[in-house]
mmCIF file of the N, C-alpha and C atoms, coordinates in Angstrom:
data_MODEL
# 
_entry.id   MODEL 
# 
loop_
_atom_site.group_PDB 
_atom_site.id 
_atom_site.type_symbol 
_atom_site.label_atom_id 
_atom_site.label_alt_id 
_atom_site.label_comp_id 
_atom_site.label_asym_id 
_atom_site.label_entity_id 
_atom_site.label_seq_id 
_atom_site.pdbx_PDB_ins_code 
_atom_site.Cartn_x 
_atom_site.Cartn_y 
_atom_site.Cartn_z 
_atom_site.occupancy 
_atom_site.B_iso_or_equiv 
_atom_site.pdbx_formal_charge 
_atom_site.auth_seq_id 
_atom_site.auth_comp_id 
_atom_site.auth_asym_id 
_atom_site.auth_atom_id 
_atom_site.pdbx_PDB_model_num 
ATOM 1   N N  . MET A 1 1  ? -132.980 30.267 -3.835  1.00 0.00 ? 1  MET A N  1 
ATOM 2   C CA . MET A 1 1  ? -132.066 31.023 -3.028  1.00 0.00 ? 1  MET A CA 1 
ATOM 3   C C  . MET A 1 1  ? -130.599 31.359 -3.868  1.00 0.00 ? 1  MET A C  1 
ATOM 4   N N  . ALA A 1 2  ? -130.499 30.672 -4.727  1.00 0.00 ? 2  ALA A N  1 
ATOM 5   C CA . ALA A 1 2  ? -129.155 31.167 -5.516  1.00 0.00 ? 2  ALA A CA 1 
ATOM 6   C C  . ALA A 1 2  ? -128.944 32.502 -6.106  1.00 0.00 ? 2  ALA A C  1 
ATOM 7   N N  . ASP A 1 3  ? -130.087 33.051 -6.278  1.00 0.00 ? 3  ASP A N  1 
ATOM 8   C CA . ASP A 1 3  ? -129.898 34.412 -7.016  1.00 0.00 ? 3  ASP A CA 1 
ATOM 9   C C  . ASP A 1 3  ? -130.743 35.395 -5.902  1.00 0.00 ? 3  ASP A C  1 
ATOM 10  N N  . ALA A 1 4  ? -131.018 35.012 -4.757  1.00 0.00 ? 4  ALA A N  1 
ATOM 11  C CA . ALA A 1 4  ? -131.752 36.087 -3.918  1.00 0.00 ? 4  ALA A CA 1 
ATOM 12  C C  . ALA A 1 4  ? -130.951 37.120 -3.510  1.00 0.00 ? 4  ALA A C  1 
ATOM 13  N N  . ASP A 1 5  ? -129.744 36.844 -3.237  1.00 0.00 ? 5  ASP A N  1 
ATOM 14  C CA . ASP A 1 5  ? -129.039 37.959 -2.703  1.00 0.00 ? 5  ASP A CA 1 
ATOM 15  C C  . ASP A 1 5  ? -128.677 39.479 -3.606  1.00 0.00 ? 5  ASP A C  1 
ATOM 16  N N  . LEU A 1 6  ? -128.716 39.011 -5.128  1.00 0.00 ? 6  LEU A N  1 
ATOM 17  C CA . LEU A 1 6  ? -128.573 39.966 -5.925  1.00 0.00 ? 6  LEU A CA 1 
ATOM 18  C C  . LEU A 1 6  ? -129.770 40.188 -6.853  1.00 0.00 ? 6  LEU A C  1 
ATOM 19  N N  . ASP A 1 7  ? -130.808 40.026 -6.335  1.00 0.00 ? 7  ASP A N  1 
ATOM 20  C CA . ASP A 1 7  ? -132.242 39.855 -6.753  1.00 0.00 ? 7  ASP A CA 1 
ATOM 21  C C  . ASP A 1 7  ? -132.217 41.340 -7.462  1.00 0.00 ? 7  ASP A C  1 
ATOM 22  N N  . VAL A 1 8  ? -132.098 42.238 -6.609  1.00 0.00 ? 8  VAL A N  1 
ATOM 23  C CA . VAL A 1 8  ? -131.862 43.857 -6.726  1.00 0.00 ? 8  VAL A CA 1 
ATOM 24  C C  . VAL A 1 8  ? -131.528 44.187 -8.381  1.00 0.00 ? 8  VAL A C  1 
ATOM 25  N N  . CYS A 1 9  ? -130.590 43.651 -8.789  1.00 0.00 ? 9  CYS A N  1 
ATOM 26  C CA . CYS A 1 9  ? -129.900 43.936 -9.876  1.00 0.00 ? 9  CYS A CA 1 
ATOM 27  C C  . CYS A 1 9  ? -130.759 44.125 -10.898 1.00 0.00 ? 9  CYS A C  1 
ATOM 28  N N  . GLY A 1 10 ? -131.962 43.131 -10.973 1.00 0.00 ? 10 GLY A N  1 
ATOM 29  C CA . GLY A 1 10 ? -132.773 43.175 -11.893 1.00 0.00 ? 10 GLY A CA 1 
ATOM 30  C C  . GLY A 1 10 ? -134.394 43.725 -11.596 1.00 0.00 ? 10 GLY A C  1 
ATOM 31  N N  . ARG A 1 11 ? -134.400 44.701 -10.544 1.00 0.00 ? 11 ARG A N  1 
ATOM 32  C CA . ARG A 1 11 ? -135.591 45.230 -10.405 1.00 0.00 ? 11 ARG A CA 1 
ATOM 33  C C  . ARG A 1 11 ? -135.699 46.792 -10.805 1.00 0.00 ? 11 ARG A C  1 
ATOM 34  N N  . GLU A 1 12 ? -136.867 47.158 -10.768 1.00 0.00 ? 12 GLU A N  1 
ATOM 35  C CA . GLU A 1 12 ? -136.996 48.510 -11.065 1.00 0.00 ? 12 GLU A CA 1 
ATOM 36  C C  . GLU A 1 12 ? -136.518 49.607 -10.069 1.00 0.00 ? 12 GLU A C  1 
ATOM 37  N N  . ASP A 1 13 ? -136.565 48.983 -8.914  1.00 0.00 ? 13 ASP A N  1 
ATOM 38  C CA . ASP A 1 13 ? -135.806 50.111 -7.786  1.00 0.00 ? 13 ASP A CA 1 
ATOM 39  C C  . ASP A 1 13 ? -134.193 50.041 -7.461  1.00 0.00 ? 13 ASP A C  1 
ATOM 40  N N  . PHE A 1 14 ? -133.688 49.268 -8.707  1.00 0.00 ? 14 PHE A N  1 
ATOM 41  C CA . PHE A 1 14 ? -132.384 49.373 -8.488  1.00 0.00 ? 14 PHE A CA 1 
ATOM 42  C C  . PHE A 1 14 ? -131.534 50.648 -8.196  1.00 0.00 ? 14 PHE A C  1 
ATOM 43  N N  . LEU A 1 15 ? -131.893 51.485 -8.949  1.00 0.00 ? 15 LEU A N  1 
ATOM 44  C CA . LEU A 1 15 ? -131.008 52.650 -8.969  1.00 0.00 ? 15 LEU A CA 1 
ATOM 45  C C  . LEU A 1 15 ? -131.377 53.465 -7.531  1.00 0.00 ? 15 LEU A C  1 
ATOM 46  N N  . ASP A 1 16 ? -132.609 53.282 -7.106  1.00 0.00 ? 16 ASP A N  1 
ATOM 47  C CA . ASP A 1 16 ? -132.922 53.850 -5.754  1.00 0.00 ? 16 ASP A CA 1 
ATOM 48  C C  . ASP A 1 16 ? -132.247 53.353 -4.769  1.00 0.00 ? 16 ASP A C  1 
ATOM 49  N N  . ARG A 1 17 ? -132.099 51.887 -4.770  1.00 0.00 ? 17 ARG A N  1 
ATOM 50  C CA . ARG A 1 17 ? -131.498 51.277 -3.664  1.00 0.00 ? 17 ARG A CA 1 
ATOM 51  C C  . ARG A 1 17 ? -129.851 51.246 -3.774  1.00 0.00 ? 17 ARG A C  1 
ATOM 52  N N  . ASN A 1 18 ? -129.405 51.684 -5.002  1.00 0.00 ? 18 ASN A N  1 
ATOM 53  C CA . ASN A 1 18 ? -128.262 51.601 -5.194  1.00 0.00 ? 18 ASN A CA 1 
ATOM 54  C C  . ASN A 1 18 ? -127.645 53.068 -4.509  1.00 0.00 ? 18 ASN A C  1 
ATOM 55  N N  . GLN A 1 19 ? -128.566 53.907 -4.475  1.00 0.00 ? 19 GLN A N  1 
ATOM 56  C CA . GLN A 1 19 ? -128.063 55.016 -3.905  1.00 0.00 ? 19 GLN A CA 1 
ATOM 57  C C  . GLN A 1 19 ? -127.970 54.939 -2.603  1.00 0.00 ? 19 GLN A C  1 
ATOM 58  N N  . PHE A 1 20 ? -128.698 54.298 -1.940  1.00 0.00 ? 20 PHE A N  1 
ATOM 59  C CA . PHE A 1 20 ? -128.656 53.744 -0.352  1.00 0.00 ? 20 PHE A CA 1 
ATOM 60  C C  . PHE A 1 20 ? -127.163 53.234 -0.181  1.00 0.00 ? 20 PHE A C  1 
ATOM 61  N N  . LEU A 1 21 ? -127.041 52.432 -0.704  1.00 0.00 ? 21 LEU A N  1 
ATOM 62  C CA . LEU A 1 21 ? -125.722 51.534 -0.679  1.00 0.00 ? 21 LEU A CA 1 
ATOM 63  C C  . LEU A 1 21 ? -124.500 52.736 -0.758  1.00 0.00 ? 21 LEU A C  1 
ATOM 64  N N  . ARG A 1 22 ? -124.472 53.596 -1.636  1.00 0.00 ? 22 ARG A N  1 
ATOM 65  C CA . ARG A 1 22 ? -123.647 54.540 -1.785  1.00 0.00 ? 22 ARG A CA 1 
ATOM 66  C C  . ARG A 1 22 ? -123.557 55.359 -0.528  1.00 0.00 ? 22 ARG A C  1 
ATOM 67  N N  . ALA A 1 23 ? -124.799 55.780 -0.176  1.00 0.00 ? 23 ALA A N  1 
ATOM 68  C CA . ALA A 1 23 ? -124.616 56.790 1.088   1.00 0.00 ? 23 ALA A CA 1 
ATOM 69  C C  . ALA A 1 23 ? -124.063 55.931 2.312   1.00 0.00 ? 23 ALA A C  1 
ATOM 70  N N  . GLU A 1 24 ? -124.591 54.587 2.299   1.00 0.00 ? 24 GLU A N  1 
ATOM 71  C CA . GLU A 1 24 ? -123.715 54.021 3.473   1.00 0.00 ? 24 GLU A CA 1 
ATOM 72  C C  . GLU A 1 24 ? -122.371 53.747 3.435   1.00 0.00 ? 24 GLU A C  1 
ATOM 73  N N  . LEU A 1 25 ? -121.951 53.690 2.095   1.00 0.00 ? 25 LEU A N  1 
ATOM 74  C CA . LEU A 1 25 ? -120.137 53.677 1.754   1.00 0.00 ? 25 LEU A CA 1 
ATOM 75  C C  . LEU A 1 25 ? -119.896 55.132 2.248   1.00 0.00 ? 25 LEU A C  1 
ATOM 76  N N  . VAL A 1 26 ? -120.448 56.260 2.107   1.00 0.00 ? 26 VAL A N  1 
ATOM 77  C CA . VAL A 1 26 ? -120.054 57.426 2.234   1.00 0.00 ? 26 VAL A CA 1 
ATOM 78  C C  . VAL A 1 26 ? -119.856 57.418 3.805   1.00 0.00 ? 26 VAL A C  1 
ATOM 79  N N  . ASN A 1 27 ? -120.505 57.204 4.545   1.00 0.00 ? 27 ASN A N  1 
ATOM 80  C CA . ASN A 1 27 ? -120.993 57.081 5.979   1.00 0.00 ? 27 ASN A CA 1 
ATOM 81  C C  . ASN A 1 27 ? -119.854 56.443 6.662   1.00 0.00 ? 27 ASN A C  1 
ATOM 82  N N  . VAL A 1 28 ? -119.190 55.592 5.922   1.00 0.00 ? 28 VAL A N  1 
ATOM 83  C CA . VAL A 1 28 ? -118.145 54.944 6.413   1.00 0.00 ? 28 VAL A CA 1 
ATOM 84  C C  . VAL A 1 28 ? -116.632 55.420 6.015   1.00 0.00 ? 28 VAL A C  1 
ATOM 85  N N  . GLY A 1 29 ? -116.552 56.587 5.254   1.00 0.00 ? 29 GLY A N  1 
ATOM 86  C CA . GLY A 1 29 ? -115.482 56.918 4.770   1.00 0.00 ? 29 GLY A CA 1 
ATOM 87  C C  . GLY A 1 29 ? -114.894 56.478 3.277   1.00 0.00 ? 29 GLY A C  1 
ATOM 88  N N  . LEU A 1 30 ? -115.730 55.779 2.338   1.00 0.00 ? 30 LEU A N  1 
ATOM 89  C CA . LEU A 1 30 ? -115.632 55.426 1.224   1.00 0.00 ? 30 LEU A CA 1 
ATOM 90  C C  . LEU A 1 30 ? -116.089 56.267 0.174   1.00 0.00 ? 30 LEU A C  1 
ATOM 91  N N  . ALA A 1 31 ? -116.056 57.372 -0.191  1.00 0.00 ? 31 ALA A N  1 
ATOM 92  C CA . ALA A 1 31 ? -116.621 58.284 -0.978  1.00 0.00 ? 31 ALA A CA 1 
ATOM 93  C C  . ALA A 1 31 ? -116.213 57.822 -2.530  1.00 0.00 ? 31 ALA A C  1 
ATOM 94  N N  . SER A 1 32 ? -116.910 58.363 -3.212  1.00 0.00 ? 32 SER A N  1 
ATOM 95  C CA . SER A 1 32 ? -116.359 58.107 -4.796  1.00 0.00 ? 32 SER A CA 1 
ATOM 96  C C  . SER A 1 32 ? -117.083 59.197 -5.382  1.00 0.00 ? 32 SER A C  1 
ATOM 97  N N  . THR A 1 33 ? -116.473 59.493 -6.817  1.00 0.00 ? 33 THR A N  1 
ATOM 98  C CA . THR A 1 33 ? -116.926 60.415 -7.591  1.00 0.00 ? 33 THR A CA 1 
ATOM 99  C C  . THR A 1 33 ? -118.016 59.880 -8.194  1.00 0.00 ? 33 THR A C  1 
ATOM 100 N N  . ASP A 1 34 ? -119.058 60.511 -9.087  1.00 0.00 ? 34 ASP A N  1 
ATOM 101 C CA . ASP A 1 34 ? -120.115 59.994 -9.758  1.00 0.00 ? 34 ASP A CA 1 
ATOM 102 C C  . ASP A 1 34 ? -119.575 59.201 -10.920 1.00 0.00 ? 34 ASP A C  1 
ATOM 103 N N  . ARG A 1 35 ? -118.701 59.589 -11.671 1.00 0.00 ? 35 ARG A N  1 
ATOM 104 C CA . ARG A 1 35 ? -117.969 58.950 -12.746 1.00 0.00 ? 35 ARG A CA 1 
ATOM 105 C C  . ARG A 1 35 ? -117.470 57.319 -12.242 1.00 0.00 ? 35 ARG A C  1 
ATOM 106 N N  . GLU A 1 36 ? -116.772 57.345 -11.073 1.00 0.00 ? 36 GLU A N  1 
ATOM 107 C CA . GLU A 1 36 ? -116.174 56.380 -10.440 1.00 0.00 ? 36 GLU A CA 1 
ATOM 108 C C  . GLU A 1 36 ? -117.260 55.233 -9.811  1.00 0.00 ? 36 GLU A C  1 
ATOM 109 N N  . TRP A 1 37 ? -118.389 56.013 -9.359  1.00 0.00 ? 37 TRP A N  1 
ATOM 110 C CA . TRP A 1 37 ? -119.594 55.084 -8.788  1.00 0.00 ? 37 TRP A CA 1 
ATOM 111 C C  . TRP A 1 37 ? -120.363 54.296 -10.054 1.00 0.00 ? 37 TRP A C  1 
ATOM 112 N N  . TYR A 1 38 ? -120.698 55.192 -11.096 1.00 0.00 ? 38 TYR A N  1 
ATOM 113 C CA . TYR A 1 38 ? -121.444 54.705 -12.051 1.00 0.00 ? 38 TYR A CA 1 
ATOM 114 C C  . TYR A 1 38 ? -120.624 53.665 -13.110 1.00 0.00 ? 38 TYR A C  1 
ATOM 115 N N  . GLY A 1 39 ? -119.413 53.896 -13.098 1.00 0.00 ? 39 GLY A N  1 
ATOM 116 C CA . GLY A 1 39 ? -118.721 52.832 -13.700 1.00 0.00 ? 39 GLY A CA 1 
ATOM 117 C C  . GLY A 1 39 ? -118.227 51.912 -12.912 1.00 0.00 ? 39 GLY A C  1 
ATOM 118 N N  . ASP A 1 40 ? -118.148 51.671 -11.917 1.00 0.00 ? 40 ASP A N  1 
ATOM 119 C CA . ASP A 1 40 ? -118.208 50.374 -11.106 1.00 0.00 ? 40 ASP A CA 1 
ATOM 120 C C  . ASP A 1 40 ? -119.390 49.724 -11.139 1.00 0.00 ? 40 ASP A C  1 
ATOM 121 N N  . GLN A 1 41 ? -120.383 50.489 -10.835 1.00 0.00 ? 41 GLN A N  1 
ATOM 122 C CA . GLN A 1 41 ? -121.843 49.906 -10.820 1.00 0.00 ? 41 GLN A CA 1 
ATOM 123 C C  . GLN A 1 41 ? -122.075 49.086 -12.257 1.00 0.00 ? 41 GLN A C  1 
ATOM 124 N N  . LEU A 1 42 ? -122.042 49.993 -13.073 1.00 0.00 ? 42 LEU A N  1 
ATOM 125 C CA . LEU A 1 42 ? -122.192 49.505 -14.596 1.00 0.00 ? 42 LEU A CA 1 
ATOM 126 C C  . LEU A 1 42 ? -121.268 48.040 -14.717 1.00 0.00 ? 42 LEU A C  1 
ATOM 127 N N  . ARG A 1 43 ? -120.014 48.039 -14.458 1.00 0.00 ? 43 ARG A N  1 
ATOM 128 C CA . ARG A 1 43 ? -119.130 46.900 -14.722 1.00 0.00 ? 43 ARG A CA 1 
ATOM 129 C C  . ARG A 1 43 ? -119.973 45.674 -13.761 1.00 0.00 ? 43 ARG A C  1 
ATOM 130 N N  . PHE A 1 44 ? -120.292 46.142 -12.623 1.00 0.00 ? 44 PHE A N  1 
ATOM 131 C CA . PHE A 1 44 ? -120.958 44.812 -11.998 1.00 0.00 ? 44 PHE A CA 1 
ATOM 132 C C  . PHE A 1 44 ? -122.019 44.410 -12.485 1.00 0.00 ? 44 PHE A C  1 
ATOM 133 N N  . LEU A 1 45 ? -123.086 45.078 -12.936 1.00 0.00 ? 45 LEU A N  1 
ATOM 134 C CA . LEU A 1 45 ? -124.032 44.496 -13.672 1.00 0.00 ? 45 LEU A CA 1 
ATOM 135 C C  . LEU A 1 45 ? -123.615 44.048 -14.842 1.00 0.00 ? 45 LEU A C  1 
ATOM 136 N N  . GLN A 1 46 ? -122.652 44.316 -15.632 1.00 0.00 ? 46 GLN A N  1 
ATOM 137 C CA . GLN A 1 46 ? -122.288 43.735 -16.883 1.00 0.00 ? 46 GLN A CA 1 
ATOM 138 C C  . GLN A 1 46 ? -121.755 42.489 -16.889 1.00 0.00 ? 46 GLN A C  1 
ATOM 139 N N  . LEU A 1 47 ? -120.985 42.200 -15.362 1.00 0.00 ? 47 LEU A N  1 
ATOM 140 C CA . LEU A 1 47 ? -120.575 40.718 -15.298 1.00 0.00 ? 47 LEU A CA 1 
ATOM 141 C C  . LEU A 1 47 ? -121.406 39.752 -14.623 1.00 0.00 ? 47 LEU A C  1 
ATOM 142 N N  . HIS A 1 48 ? -122.521 40.390 -13.982 1.00 0.00 ? 48 HIS A N  1 
ATOM 143 C CA . HIS A 1 48 ? -123.471 39.695 -13.052 1.00 0.00 ? 48 HIS A CA 1 
ATOM 144 C C  . HIS A 1 48 ? -124.236 38.883 -13.959 1.00 0.00 ? 48 HIS A C  1 
ATOM 145 N N  . ARG A 1 49 ? -124.305 37.711 -13.603 1.00 0.00 ? 49 ARG A N  1 
ATOM 146 C CA . ARG A 1 49 ? -125.200 36.570 -14.189 1.00 0.00 ? 49 ARG A CA 1 
ATOM 147 C C  . ARG A 1 49 ? -126.094 36.033 -13.479 1.00 0.00 ? 49 ARG A C  1 
ATOM 148 N N  . TYR A 1 50 ? -127.327 35.836 -13.494 1.00 0.00 ? 50 TYR A N  1 
ATOM 149 C CA . TYR A 1 50 ? -128.400 35.105 -12.685 1.00 0.00 ? 50 TYR A CA 1 
ATOM 150 C C  . TYR A 1 50 ? -127.936 33.593 -12.859 1.00 0.00 ? 50 TYR A C  1 
ATOM 151 N N  . TRP A 1 51 ? -128.144 32.699 -11.888 1.00 0.00 ? 51 TRP A N  1 
ATOM 152 C CA . TRP A 1 51 ? -127.934 31.269 -12.031 1.00 0.00 ? 51 TRP A CA 1 
ATOM 153 C C  . TRP A 1 51 ? -128.868 30.578 -12.439 1.00 0.00 ? 51 TRP A C  1 
ATOM 154 N N  . THR A 1 52 ? -130.185 30.906 -12.173 1.00 0.00 ? 52 THR A N  1 
ATOM 155 C CA . THR A 1 52 ? -131.418 29.823 -12.478 1.00 0.00 ? 52 THR A CA 1 
ATOM 156 C C  . THR A 1 52 ? -132.111 30.808 -13.596 1.00 0.00 ? 52 THR A C  1 
ATOM 157 N N  . ALA A 1 53 ? -132.673 29.560 -14.507 1.00 0.00 ? 53 ALA A N  1 
ATOM 158 C CA . ALA A 1 53 ? -133.495 30.297 -15.572 1.00 0.00 ? 53 ALA A CA 1 
ATOM 159 C C  . ALA A 1 53 ? -134.651 30.750 -15.074 1.00 0.00 ? 53 ALA A C  1 
ATOM 160 N N  . ALA A 1 54 ? -135.115 30.829 -13.889 1.00 0.00 ? 54 ALA A N  1 
ATOM 161 C CA . ALA A 1 54 ? -136.294 31.383 -13.355 1.00 0.00 ? 54 ALA A CA 1 
ATOM 162 C C  . ALA A 1 54 ? -135.979 33.036 -13.023 1.00 0.00 ? 54 ALA A C  1 
ATOM 163 N N  . ALA A 1 55 ? -134.592 33.372 -12.578 1.00 0.00 ? 55 ALA A N  1 
ATOM 164 C CA . ALA A 1 55 ? -134.351 34.518 -12.101 1.00 0.00 ? 55 ALA A CA 1 
ATOM 165 C C  . ALA A 1 55 ? -133.970 35.221 -13.506 1.00 0.00 ? 55 ALA A C  1 
ATOM 166 N N  . ARG A 1 56 ? -133.318 34.615 -14.512 1.00 0.00 ? 56 ARG A N  1 
ATOM 167 C CA . ARG A 1 56 ? -133.115 35.180 -15.700 1.00 0.00 ? 56 ARG A CA 1 
ATOM 168 C C  . ARG A 1 56 ? -134.500 35.665 -16.522 1.00 0.00 ? 56 ARG A C  1 
ATOM 169 N N  . ALA A 1 57 ? -135.468 35.032 -16.365 1.00 0.00 ? 57 ALA A N  1 
ATOM 170 C CA . ALA A 1 57 ? -136.654 35.061 -16.901 1.00 0.00 ? 57 ALA A CA 1 
ATOM 171 C C  . ALA A 1 57 ? -137.282 36.299 -16.464 1.00 0.00 ? 57 ALA A C  1 
ATOM 172 N N  . LEU A 1 58 ? -137.110 36.357 -14.974 1.00 0.00 ? 58 LEU A N  1 
ATOM 173 C CA . LEU A 1 58 ? -137.853 37.293 -14.268 1.00 0.00 ? 58 LEU A CA 1 
ATOM 174 C C  . LEU A 1 58 ? -137.024 38.779 -14.306 1.00 0.00 ? 58 LEU A C  1 
ATOM 175 N N  . ARG A 1 59 ? -135.704 38.842 -14.426 1.00 0.00 ? 59 ARG A N  1 
ATOM 176 C CA . ARG A 1 59 ? -134.926 39.873 -14.062 1.00 0.00 ? 59 ARG A CA 1 
ATOM 177 C C  . ARG A 1 59 ? -134.084 40.618 -15.026 1.00 0.00 ? 59 ARG A C  1 
ATOM 178 N N  . ASP A 1 60 ? -133.864 39.404 -15.962 1.00 0.00 ? 60 ASP A N  1 
ATOM 179 C CA . ASP A 1 60 ? -133.055 40.023 -17.031 1.00 0.00 ? 60 ASP A CA 1 
ATOM 180 C C  . ASP A 1 60 ? -133.263 41.387 -17.754 1.00 0.00 ? 60 ASP A C  1 
ATOM 181 N N  . LYS A 1 61 ? -134.461 41.293 -18.195 1.00 0.00 ? 61 LYS A N  1 
ATOM 182 C CA . LYS A 1 61 ? -134.923 42.316 -18.757 1.00 0.00 ? 61 LYS A CA 1 
ATOM 183 C C  . LYS A 1 61 ? -134.524 43.865 -18.133 1.00 0.00 ? 61 LYS A C  1 
ATOM 184 N N  . GLN A 1 62 ? -135.283 43.822 -17.162 1.00 0.00 ? 62 GLN A N  1 
ATOM 185 C CA . GLN A 1 62 ? -134.982 45.035 -16.147 1.00 0.00 ? 62 GLN A CA 1 
ATOM 186 C C  . GLN A 1 62 ? -133.592 45.114 -15.902 1.00 0.00 ? 62 GLN A C  1 
ATOM 187 N N  . LYS A 1 63 ? -132.757 44.101 -15.820 1.00 0.00 ? 63 LYS A N  1 
ATOM 188 C CA . LYS A 1 63 ? -131.303 44.198 -15.382 1.00 0.00 ? 63 LYS A CA 1 
ATOM 189 C C  . LYS A 1 63 ? -130.789 45.121 -16.787 1.00 0.00 ? 63 LYS A C  1 
ATOM 190 N N  . GLN A 1 64 ? -130.864 44.730 -17.760 1.00 0.00 ? 64 GLN A N  1 
ATOM 191 C CA . GLN A 1 64 ? -130.592 45.370 -19.333 1.00 0.00 ? 64 GLN A CA 1 
ATOM 192 C C  . GLN A 1 64 ? -131.183 46.878 -19.171 1.00 0.00 ? 64 GLN A C  1 
ATOM 193 N N  . ALA A 1 65 ? -132.294 47.215 -18.843 1.00 0.00 ? 65 ALA A N  1 
ATOM 194 C CA . ALA A 1 65 ? -132.802 48.403 -18.389 1.00 0.00 ? 65 ALA A CA 1 
ATOM 195 C C  . ALA A 1 65 ? -131.921 49.178 -17.422 1.00 0.00 ? 65 ALA A C  1 
ATOM 196 N N  . ASN A 1 66 ? -131.641 48.473 -16.496 1.00 0.00 ? 66 ASN A N  1 
ATOM 197 C CA . ASN A 1 66 ? -130.632 49.280 -15.304 1.00 0.00 ? 66 ASN A CA 1 
ATOM 198 C C  . ASN A 1 66 ? -129.259 49.921 -15.957 1.00 0.00 ? 66 ASN A C  1 
ATOM 199 N N  . ILE A 1 67 ? -128.647 48.537 -16.943 1.00 0.00 ? 67 ILE A N  1 
ATOM 200 C CA . ILE A 1 67 ? -127.537 48.731 -17.489 1.00 0.00 ? 67 ILE A CA 1 
ATOM 201 C C  . ILE A 1 67 ? -127.536 50.103 -18.159 1.00 0.00 ? 67 ILE A C  1 
ATOM 202 N N  . ALA A 1 68 ? -128.794 50.038 -19.077 1.00 0.00 ? 68 ALA A N  1 
ATOM 203 C CA . ALA A 1 68 ? -128.850 51.167 -19.927 1.00 0.00 ? 68 ALA A CA 1 
ATOM 204 C C  . ALA A 1 68 ? -128.706 52.637 -19.155 1.00 0.00 ? 68 ALA A C  1 
ATOM 205 N N  . ALA A 1 69 ? -129.398 52.478 -18.067 1.00 0.00 ? 69 ALA A N  1 
ATOM 206 C CA . ALA A 1 69 ? -129.632 53.705 -17.152 1.00 0.00 ? 69 ALA A CA 1 
ATOM 207 C C  . ALA A 1 69 ? -128.392 54.254 -16.581 1.00 0.00 ? 69 ALA A C  1 
ATOM 208 N N  . LEU A 1 70 ? -127.697 53.199 -15.950 1.00 0.00 ? 70 LEU A N  1 
ATOM 209 C CA . LEU A 1 70 ? -126.359 53.503 -15.737 1.00 0.00 ? 70 LEU A CA 1 
ATOM 210 C C  . LEU A 1 70 ? -125.267 54.136 -16.582 1.00 0.00 ? 70 LEU A C  1 
ATOM 211 N N  . THR A 1 71 ? -125.409 53.530 -18.022 1.00 0.00 ? 71 THR A N  1 
ATOM 212 C CA . THR A 1 71 ? -124.397 53.854 -18.901 1.00 0.00 ? 71 THR A CA 1 
ATOM 213 C C  . THR A 1 71 ? -124.977 55.462 -19.375 1.00 0.00 ? 71 THR A C  1 
ATOM 214 N N  . GLU A 1 72 ? -126.160 55.843 -19.066 1.00 0.00 ? 72 GLU A N  1 
ATOM 215 C CA . GLU A 1 72 ? -126.541 57.375 -19.336 1.00 0.00 ? 72 GLU A CA 1 
ATOM 216 C C  . GLU A 1 72 ? -125.949 58.033 -18.144 1.00 0.00 ? 72 GLU A C  1 
ATOM 217 N N  . LEU A 1 73 ? -126.320 57.446 -17.242 1.00 0.00 ? 73 LEU A N  1 
ATOM 218 C CA . LEU A 1 73 ? -125.660 58.324 -15.878 1.00 0.00 ? 73 LEU A CA 1 
ATOM 219 C C  . LEU A 1 73 ? -124.090 58.465 -15.974 1.00 0.00 ? 73 LEU A C  1 
ATOM 220 N N  . LEU A 1 74 ? -123.439 57.545 -16.426 1.00 0.00 ? 74 LEU A N  1 
ATOM 221 C CA . LEU A 1 74 ? -121.766 57.508 -16.674 1.00 0.00 ? 74 LEU A CA 1 
ATOM 222 C C  . LEU A 1 74 ? -121.657 58.636 -17.669 1.00 0.00 ? 74 LEU A C  1 
ATOM 223 N N  . ALA A 1 75 ? -122.249 58.524 -18.610 1.00 0.00 ? 75 ALA A N  1 
ATOM 224 C CA . ALA A 1 75 ? -122.215 59.273 -19.929 1.00 0.00 ? 75 ALA A CA 1 
ATOM 225 C C  . ALA A 1 75 ? -122.234 60.926 -19.402 1.00 0.00 ? 75 ALA A C  1 
ATOM 226 N N  . HIS A 1 76 ? -123.290 61.277 -18.605 1.00 0.00 ? 76 HIS A N  1 
ATOM 227 C CA . HIS A 1 76 ? -123.484 62.693 -18.146 1.00 0.00 ? 76 HIS A CA 1 
ATOM 228 C C  . HIS A 1 76 ? -122.793 63.091 -16.847 1.00 0.00 ? 76 HIS A C  1 
ATOM 229 N N  . SER A 1 77 ? -122.063 62.197 -16.181 1.00 0.00 ? 77 SER A N  1 
ATOM 230 C CA . SER A 1 77 ? -121.158 62.339 -14.892 1.00 0.00 ? 77 SER A CA 1 
ATOM 231 C C  . SER A 1 77 ? -120.066 63.317 -15.258 1.00 0.00 ? 77 SER A C  1 
ATOM 232 N N  . ARG A 1 78 ? -119.867 64.247 -14.418 1.00 0.00 ? 78 ARG A N  1 
ATOM 233 C CA . ARG A 1 78 ? -118.557 65.134 -14.408 1.00 0.00 ? 78 ARG A CA 1 
ATOM 234 C C  . ARG A 1 78 ? -117.322 64.889 -14.045 1.00 0.00 ? 78 ARG A C  1 
ATOM 235 N N  . GLU A 1 79 ? -117.422 64.381 -12.813 1.00 0.00 ? 79 GLU A N  1 
ATOM 236 C CA . GLU A 1 79 ? -116.247 63.747 -12.224 1.00 0.00 ? 79 GLU A CA 1 
ATOM 237 C C  . GLU A 1 79 ? -116.024 62.446 -12.000 1.00 0.00 ? 79 GLU A C  1 
# 
């Protein structure tokens, strides 16, 4: 249970689910530029740590791939 709430950080569908979160925030008036969004999401993933050895073993590799993907998206964002 310790890592269940942020399990998505290390899943293959992270970027898709992350866009759903962004859309929800836009719907309540919290829009951001691509640069702001990707930068914030990248910092969040970089600071996040799984608590359990099981979660680290299961999710850290994909989380690193998600960090790389966000880094690439940030590098190519215009605003």
